[in-house]
C-alpha positions, 0 to 999 in steps of 0.5 A: 304382073311386072313393073314393065307391064304396069307401066304399059297399063299406065300409058293406056290409062293416061290416054283414057284420062284425056278421053274422059276429060274431053267427053261431056258425058260418061263413056261406055265401055264400048266407046272407051275401048273403041277410042283406045283401039281395043276390044271391050273384052281386052280393055276390061281385062287390062284395067281389071288386072291393073287396078282391080276394078272395072273400067266403068268404076275406075272412070268414076275414080278418074273424074275430077269430082272424085277428090271432093268425094275423098275429102267427104268420105276419107278425110284424115285428121293428122292430129289423130293419125300419128299411130293409126295412119302408120300401122293401119291402112297406110303405105307402111302397112304393107311396105317396110319403110324406115327413114332418116334425114340429112342434117341441116348443115349438110343440106345447106351445102347442096349435097357436097361430098355425097354420092348419089346413085341413079337409074331409070325403072318401069313403075305402075305410073310410067317411067320413074327416075330413082336416086339413092345413097348408101343409106336409102332412096333420096329421089323418085320422080315420074317422067310421064308428063315432063319427060325424062330429061326434065325429070333428071334435071329437076332432081339433080338440081336439088343437090347440085354439089353431089356426085352422081353415078348411074348404078340402077343395080344398087337401087333395084331391090329397094325400088322393087319393094317400093312398088310391091314387086318384091318383098323387102324394106325400102329405106329413105334418106331425106335431103331437105330443110328442117321445115320440109322434113316436118311436112314430109313426115306429116305426109307419111301419116296419111293412109293409102286411099285417104286424103288430107288438106294443106291446112290440116298439115300446117296445123299438125306441124304446129304452123297453122298459118303457114299453109302456103309454105306447106304447099311449097314443101309438099311440092318439093317432096323428092320421093313421090309415091313413098312420101304421098304428097298426092294425098294432099288437097285444097280445102275446096276439094280441088287437086291443087298442084302436083310436081310431076303433073296433075294427070299423074296425081289423079292416077295415083289417087284413083289407083289407091282408091280402087285398090282400097275398094278391091 
């Protein structure tokens, strides 16, 4: 399945989220397919192909209560996940990912002297803006909720002094590996303040299909009282999906925020849960 097909499937699924939220009761396959102007058989095939489970099961993953179920059943204690999370069921199990960070001094200069290449790509979750340097990807944002112009402005203002050049061909292989389209390695070049880098490193220890809490992340980096600051750093993660900020929830089981839109966060969590089950 190509990333363009995946992107189309995401748009269908995004419409389904709105329908599910608007309904007071679970929708039958026939009702959901009818609202999407599709036959039940076609709708069933499309969802099963995209995520590996039936629309009925996937609807359960999209329900707002799914986050609380994840906390009960797939909560990750980061203090014990340093090794297991990165070598077991996590993203790094099937994605060769290495990362390095810009020095604090260079970060403080807003990316001055840095060349950043960018391009738009289809992804399993709609259009994605990807940015990178010669060392690796430094930005990945989803435009499904905020739109392409706002997505571009958001990433560019993080490093205002950098030089930007549209060059998707320089990033294509890394992007293909990132979304499982082709085999290969996806290096990351993290551009952030030291505290942010620590938070993002902790996020990398959360296995796919699992979640943790903002307070757990704060404890794991030795700052147990800095929960609010951790939440801010999670929201400033510039490389969504690869640094899985969508796996961070509130203690109550509420989704919390998500920089690229809560529907995208729900879709990411549902997608990973379904893939883990499948």
